[in-house]
N, C-alpha and C positions, 0 to 999 in steps of 0.2 A: 383512421388510426393516427396517433401522434408520431411525428417523425423524430427519430432519435438523432441527436446532434452532439458532436464533441463539446465539452465544456471548456471555455476559456475564461479564466479569472484574471481581472486586472490586478487584484491584490488577494492575498490569502484571506479566507473568510475569518471574521473576528470570532474569537472563542470566549466563552464566559468564564469568569474566575470561580474557582471552587475553593473551599476551605482546605487547609493543609491536611487535616485529619481525613476528610473524605477522599482527597486525592490519594493519600497513602493507602487507605482502605481499598480503593479501586485497583491500585498497583499491586497490592498483595494478592488480591483475588485473581488478577490476571496471571501473576507469576505462579500461583498454585495450580491454576487451570493448565498453564503451559507445561508444568512439571508432570502433571498427570498424563497429558497427551504425549510428551516426549518419552516418559518412562514406558508408556504402552507400546512404543515403537520397537523396543527390544524384547517384548514378550512374544511367545510363539503364536498366541492368538492374533496378534496384530499382523505378523508377517504374512499370513495367508491372505488377509484383506489387502495388504500393501501390494501383493502380486496382482490382484484384480485391479487395484487403483492404477498401477503402472501400465497395465494393458489397455486401459480405457481413457487415456489422456486425449484431450481435444486440443489440437494445435491451432492457434489463432493467426490471422493474417500478418500482423506485425508490420503494417505498411503506413499507418498513421498514428497520431497521438490523441486519443480521446480526451486526455487531461493535459492542459497547458496552463500553468499558473505563474503569475508574476509575483515576485517578492523583492522588496527593497532590502539591500544589505545594510544591516545596522552596524554602527561603529563598534558596539559591544560584541558583535559576532566574531571579531578578530581576536587572535591570541598574541603572545609576545613577539611572534615573528611577523606581525602586521599583515596577516592574511586570514581569511575566514578559517576558523578552526574546523578540524575534520568532523567533529560531532554535529556541527550545524547541517552538514550535508544529509545526515541521517534524519534530522528533523524535517528537512525539506522532502525527503523520500516519503516519510510517514504522512505528512500532510497531503501529498499528492495521491498516495494510494488510498487514503481514507476517502478523498473526493471520488476516486475511481470506484471504490466499493459502493459508495452511495448512489452511483448511477444505476445499480441493479438492486437497491433496497437493503444493503448491508450497512452496518455501523451508523445508523440514523441517529442513535442516541450518543454513541461514541464513548460509552463508559461501561462499568461492570454490571449495569442493569439492562444491558442490551440483549434481547432475545436473539438478535441476528448480529452477532459480533464477529470478531476475528482476532487471531493471535499470529504474530510474526514468528515463524519457525526458523527463518534464515534471512539474513540481509547482508548485501555486499556493496562495496563502492570502489570504483577505480578512479583515482584522482588524476586528471589530465592537465589541468591548468589552475594556477592559484587565482582566487577571487579576493578582491580588496574593496574597501569602502572608499568612496561611494560607488554603488552600482545597483542595477536592477536585473535580477536573474529570471530566467524562465525555467520552470521545473515541469518536465513532461513525464507522463506515466501511461503505460498500456499493458494489457494482458499478453502473455505469451502462450501459456498452456492452462487447461482446466483439468482437474482431477475429480475424484468422487467427493472429496471434502476440502479441496484447496484450489487456490488460483495462484499461478506464478506470474509475476509482473517484472517489467524492466523500466528503468528510469534513464532520463537524459537531462543534464543541466547545462544551460547556455548562459553566458554573460550578456551584458548589454550590447556588446559588439557582435553578438550572434555566434561566438566561438564556443565549441564544445569544451566544457570544463570538467565534467565528470559523467560517468555512466554507472549504472548499478542494476541490481536485480534482487528479488525477494520471493520467498514462498510464504504465502499467507493461508493459514488454516481457518476455515469458517467455524465459529464457536458460539454455542448458545450458553450465555452466562447464567441464565435462570435455571436451565436444566443441568448446567455444569457438564456439558458433553459436546463433542464435535457435531457439526451439522453436515448432512449430505447435500450435495448440490443437485437440485432438481433439474430435469430436462428443460423445464420452462426457463429457469434461471440461466442455464447454459445457452439456450437459444437467444435470450436477451443480450447476453454478453457478446455472442458472435455477431448479432445485429449491430451492436454498438461499435465493435471493432471494424466491421465491414463499412459502416457509415463513415468512420474516421478515415479509413483507407481511400474512400472515394473523393475526399475533399482535397 
């Protein structure tokens, strides 16, 4: 059996450029999918399923970081106050949790043609220390809990000196963009995520 190991990136993986029209089309499709999911939360039919979802959450170890990514701070990441703008932190969060999802076969295409995609239902950031150019940060991500159709993650951002600069968390809903519907998390997928987290905790 192949041993599962945490992934450490020296740099963020390069991304291919898409045309403006295709990117906007992908963004519109993701927004429509999120609206359908979010609006369904307030319906009576969803509430009964949500009760079952809440009672079957799997709590993960939260002792290691399966994803640790390096990123160079760009001069253009800064704002008029000469520190990295708040929006950049959420871009780092997004890149790290996509890498995390890919560990168990999700978001492999990373666009609206993905049969195994995901939607961010909630994302938060607590800013602890300002980051300035030049610097190289480390972005960490791990799972905290698993539900029937979602995974909750937390983040940690460190500067080049190893100081904690931000923490955050997010709830990510698994979504099939082809079927235009939420995805259920199989027992096999849950077992793989638990194994990934346990491996990270042992290092």
